[in-house]
N, C-alpha and C positions, 0 to 999 in steps of 0.2 A: 345490464350493469347495476350495481347497488349492493347494498349489505343485507344479506338474508341470513336468518337464524333457523335452527330447527333442533329436535331432540333426537338422537339415535338412541335406540334400546334393543336389546336382543329380541329377535322374532318371537311372538307368542307371549311377550311379558307385557304387563300394564299395571295400572293401579288397581290393587285389590277392591272388590266392592265394599267390604267393611271399612276401608280407609277413604273412600271417595268423598263423604260428606265433609270430613274434617279437610280434605285437601280443597274442596270448593270454597270453603270458608276462608282458608288461608291464602288461596290464590287471588280471591277478591280483595282481601286486605292488602297483600302485596301490590297488586295494582294500583290500589288506592294510595297507599303510602308512598309508591313510586311516582305519584303525580298524573296517573292516567285519567284523562277526562272525556267525557262524552259531550259532544258540541251539538247545541240545538239553535234552530233559527226561530226568530220571533218576528212576526209582521203583523203590526197593529196600526191602525190610524195612518197609514200611508208611510210608515217608518219600518225601517228594517235593522234588526239588531241581532247580535249572537250571545247566548248564554252557555255557560259551561257547568258541569257538576261532575262530582267524583264518579269514576266508572263503577257500575254496580251489576250484579248478577241478575239477569233476566230469564225468562222461561226457555230462551235459546242459549243462554250463556252470557258472554261479554263481548262487546265489539266497541273500539275506540280508535282514534288516530292523533290525538293531541296530548302532549305531555306538558304539565304545568311548570315543572323545573326547567325543562329545555325551553320552554315557551315556543313551542314550534310543533307543526304537524308533520306526520309521516304517512305511509300507507297503513292500512288497518291492521289491527291485531286484536287478540282477545283470548277467549276460552270458549270451546264448544261443549255445551252441557250433553249434547247427543253422543259425541265421540269420547268425551272425558279427557280432553288434553288441550294444551296451550297451542295457538296458531299465530302466525304472523306473515306478513308481507314485507316490504322494504322497512328497515328499522333505523337507518342511519347510523351515527357512530357516538352519539352523546347520551344524555339521560334516558330517552326513549329507548335507545338500544340497551343501556344497562339494566333497565327495568324488565324488558322482555326477556333478555338472557336470565336474569335473575329467576324469572318465572320458569323458563325451562329447567334450570337448575332445581328449583323446587320440586318440579314434577319428576325429575330424576331420582330424588331422595325418596319418593314414595314407590318407586319401582325396585322390586328385588333383582339383583344382578347387574350386569354392566349396563350403563346408561350415562350418556354425556351431552351436554349442549354442544352445538357446533354453529359457527359462524362462517359462511362462505366456504364450508367444507373443513374449516380447521377446528379441531377439537378444543374445548374451553376448559382450562383448569379451573376449579370451582372454589377455592378457598375464599376468596373476597366476597363472592356471591354468597357462600354460605355464612361467612361471618354477618352479613346483613340479615339474612334469613334467621339466624339465631337471635340476633338482636331483636327483630320484629316479633318473634313468637317465643322469646325467652326459653330457647331450646338450646341443646348442646349436639347439634348434629355434628358427626365427624365428617372428614372430608369423603367425597365419593371417589370411587375406583382407587382405594388404597393400594391395590395390587394392579398396575396398569396392564399387566400381562393379560388378564381376563379381558379387558377392554380391546386391547390390541387383537386378540384372537377372535372376538365378536366382530370387530370391524373387518377384519381379513375374510371373514366368512360371508359377510353380508353387504358391503359396500365397496363399489369400484372406486378407490382412492389411491393416492400415492402415500402410503404409510411412512415412507422415508422422509416425508416433509414435515411430519408432525413432531412438535417438540416434546418428546416423550419424557425428556429430563425434567420438564417442569411439574411433572406428577411426583417426582422422587424427592420426598422431604425426609425421610428416615431410612434406615438400612432395608426395611421390609419392602419400601418402595423401590429402593435401588436395585434389589435383586430382580424385581419385575422389569425394571428398565434395562438391566444387563441382559436379561432373556430377550427382550425386544431387540436390542442392539445386536446381539448375537445372531438372531434369525435374519435380520436385515442385512448386516454388514459381515457376518462370519465372526467366529470365535478369535482368529488371528488378529483381525483388524482391531477388535476391542481389547485384546491383551496388549498390543503395541501402544494403544492409547492410554491404558492404565499405567504401563512401564514408564511412559514419559512423565508422569505425574511426580512430583517429590514425594518421597516415602512418608514423610511427616506433614504432608499438606494440612491434614486435619488438626494438627496440634497434639496428637495422640499417637504414641508409637503403636499402640495396639488397636489401632483403628480396624473395626470389624470388616470393613470393605477390603482392606488389605488381606485379611484371612480369607475373605470369599475367594479372591483371585488366586491365592496360594493354593486353596482346595480345588479350584476349577482346573488350574493348570496340572495338578497331580491327577485330577479325573481324566484329563486328556492323555497323559502319559500311560495311565492304567489301560484305556481303551486301545491305544496304539500297541502296547505290549500284547495285549490279548489278541489283537488282530494278526500280529506278526507270529506268535508262538502257538496259538491254539490249533489243533490238528483238523478242525472241521472246516468245511469251505465257508465262504463268506455268509451265504444264506443260513447255514446252520449256525455259525457264530452269532449273526444278528438274531436269530431265534432264541439263542441262549440269553443274550443280553435282555432282550424284551421280556422274556419269561421271568428272569431274575428280577428285573425292575418292577414288573407289574406285581410280582409276589411282594416287593417291599413296599410299594405304595398302597397296596390293598390292606395291608395291616393297620390296626388301630393306632398302635403306639408309635411314639416319635423316634424311637431307637431301633437299631437293626436287630432283627431276631437272630441272636448267636446260635441257636439251636440248628439253623440252616447252614450247612457246610457246602461248599462247592469244591469239585475237584480241582479247578484251575484258581490259583491264588489270584491271578489278574482279575478275574471275574468278581472275586471277593473284593479286591481293592476297588473295582468300579462301583460296586454297591456302597462300599464304605464312603468314598469321597462324593458319591452322589447324595448320600445322606448328609454329609457335611456341608456341601454347597446349597442343599435345600431349594433347589431351582430346577423343577422337572424339565422345563423347555430348554434350558440351557444344557442339561444333560444330553437330551435327544438330538440337539443341535451338534453336539460334540460327535455323537455316534453316527449322525448323518453325514457329517463331513469325513470321517474316517472310512466310512463304507461306501461314501459317494452315492447316497440315496437322496431322494427329496425329503426335506424335512416334514412337510405337511402330510405326505404319504405315511411316513413314520409315525408321526404324531397321531394320525387317525387311529392307529392300532393301540394307543395307550391313553389317549385323552380322557376316556372315561373314569380312569383311575388315578392318573397322575395328578398330584396335588402337594402343596407345601406341607411339610411335616412340622413346621413351626418350632424348631429346635432352638431352645435356650433364648439367645439373643435375638432370635428371628421371629418372636412370638408377634402375631398379628393383634396389636393393640390399636384400637382406633385413635387417630390423632386428633386431639381436640383443637377447635378452631376459635380464635378470639373473635367475639362479637364486634360488629363494625356499625356504628350509629347511622341513621339516615343521612345526618348532616355531613358525615365524613364519606359516606359512599357516593354522595352526589357533590360533595365539596361546596356546600352552601353553609350560610351562617345561620344562627338561631333566628335572626330577624327575618330570615326568608321562609320561616317555618309557621308563621302566623296561622295559615290555614289549618295546621295539624296540631296547635296547641291544645292540650286536653288528652289528645291520643297519645301523645309522646312525653312522658314525664321528665325527659331530660332537656327539655327546651328551656332555655334561660335567656330572656330577652336582654338586650344591651340597654345601658342607661339612656342612651340617645333615644331609643325606641320608646322606652317608658315616659320620657319628656315629651315626645311627640303625642303619645297617648293622652297625657295630661292636657296637652294643648287642644287636642281634639274634644275632650270632654268639657273644656272651658268654652270652646266655640258652641258646642251643643247646647249647654246651659244658656248662653247668651241668646241663641236662636229660639230655645223654648220660652224664654222671657219676653221675646220681642213679638210685635203684631205684624203679620204679614199673611198675605192670602195668595195661594196657588190656584189660578183660575182652572186649569185643565191639568191637573197633576199627571195623569197618564201619558198625555202627549208631551209633557215637559221631561218626564223621566226618560221616554223613548228617544227624544232629542238628545238628551245627555249621553245615553249609551251610544247612539249614532256618532255624535261628536267626538266621543272619546276614541272610537275605532278609526274615524277618519283622520284625526289630528294627531294620535299618539300610537295608533297601530296595535291591534290585538289587546286592546284593554277591555277585557270581558267581564260582565256582571255574572254573578253565580245564579243559576237557575233557582235554587231554593230561596234565597234572598229576594230575587225578583218576583217569585210566587207570593212570598210573605208580604212583599210590598203591595201586590195586587189585592191581597186580602185586607189589607189596612191602608187602603189609598187615601183615605181622609185622615188618617192619625198623623198629628203634627210631629210625632216623635220620627216617624219615617221621613216626613218632609225635611226635618233638620239634618238627618243623614244625608238625604239627596242634596240639600243645599250645601252643605259642606263640600260634597263633591263637585258641584257646580262651581264653587268659588275656586277649588283647586284647578279644575280643567281650564278655567279662563284667567288663571294667574299668569302675569307675563313672564315671570321667572320660569315657571313650568313650560309655558309655550316656547320659550327660547331653548330650554333643555331638551325638550322633546323633538325639536326640529332637526336634530343632528342625524336622524335616519332618513330624512326626506331630502329630495332635490329642491334647491332654492327655486323661488318663483321668479319668473322673467324669460323672456324669449331667448336670451343668451344660454339658457340652460336647457333647451328643448332636446338638445342632441346627447345629453348625458343622462344617467340613472336608467332605472328599470322601465321598459316599454311594455304595454299590455294590449292583449287582443281585445278588440271591441272598445267599448267606452272606458277610458281610464279613470282612476278615482280622482278626487279633488287633489290629493297630495301624492306624488309619486315616490316610491322608496328609491333610494341612491343605488341599490344593488338587490339581488336576491336575499330574503331574509336570513338564510342560513350562511351567507356570505359576509354579512354586515358584522363588524367587530362587536365582541362581547360587551366591551365597556360602552359602546354607543347604544346597543339594545338596552343595557341596564343604565340608562341615564336617569338622572334624578327624578324626571316626571314619571316616567313608566314604572320605575321601582315604587314610587309613592302610590301611584294609583292601584297598582297590583296589590301592594300591601293594604291599601284601604278597603278594597273589594274583599280580600280575604279576611279582614277584620270584621266586616259586616256579615260574611258568610258564617263565621264562626260563632255560633250562638252563645256558647259558653264564655268566649273572650269578650264578645260584644256585650254581654251583661255585666261583666267585670268593669268595662270601660264606660258604657253608656247607661247601665242600670236596667236594660230590658233585651 
């Protein structure tokens, strides 16, 4: 049980060597901007604490299990440098999930040919993910799998799955996509079923009497009539008739131009009609599905005889023009505010903090200046800092210090500027208002509450969570205390922003 993701792509395909270095750089940035963090244990002076840092590329690739936006852990995911691909185990269903799926979608964009991210066996339409990818890298990637037929064909050949359960219509955004969708539906359900479905639609559903989809179905019906007429009237036996149709269509699809070669004449006018309407539908799989139904042969056996040449001829309104996808900001992708993006300020030029947050920054600077002007001594700064880190985790849960700021503090352990930053943190952690706000995620103390809340194997923590972390309400997780502390630690980690506020 659980949520798993993967990338499907055609056998033998992968990321070309010349694109791998760029892909590695972009996958690292995507994981970082998606909030993926490496977790490190700190054990000093008899104290235990946890630090986090943005996931980064190592000599083996990337490996992480915590997402900053989701504020939660899942099973490991990352990037294999040896194999050159994204990998993951259970990914949940929130921000961790979205980031990992986006990584698979990015990988699919670097692969030529059919490739698609899949979640629990379901294919993922990639528009939203590509929108975020375009935002991150200032690109204009079009959507992947603009002709869903190619993806359907590849999945049919390589994966044992129920292709009828896939929402193929989600890939259809314009006429070119819809033709591929119609081809898939015809092969899965039969052309008669598809015709009935279309006939039930109001003729002017699109608001345009000249809807090209209406034209497509008109041509498709005429194609079927031509095939049936040829079947009834041609003098050859069925195998001979089938050979004539296949030979004629191969000849048409092999030619370079989009139009029918009028120099080629056929004795049977119905055979010419088949070619004519096959050209107008511009849907090879649909054409051969019609032929397979009329002659009662297996579609895939028939398709094997022509798939090497069968292709869209891209006639007029059916030109394969990549569909542009609108960029989606990180804030919109994860549905967070600018004030939640403190850690990424400077990496994203579109972050605009609220006036409330700016006022808080001013208050922090004022308190910092007061502390710098006062005289106080920290006898054992290392032990004191570790106690604060431990206290934050015990009393507010998963309030982590960032690894780089912790290392920076260790390098400047007697620098009063760093003392002042930690002193502010100390005051916030022990503020009664914060303590009350942070208590909403814990079981109240007292023997009458021993039977409620989350129970632990082994020695329980000093404060027990009221439920599993991923089951606690979002508004309780994001209580005033936890939000404040997470933002403060992000401010300390972001050197560029910290210098703007504190001057160093």
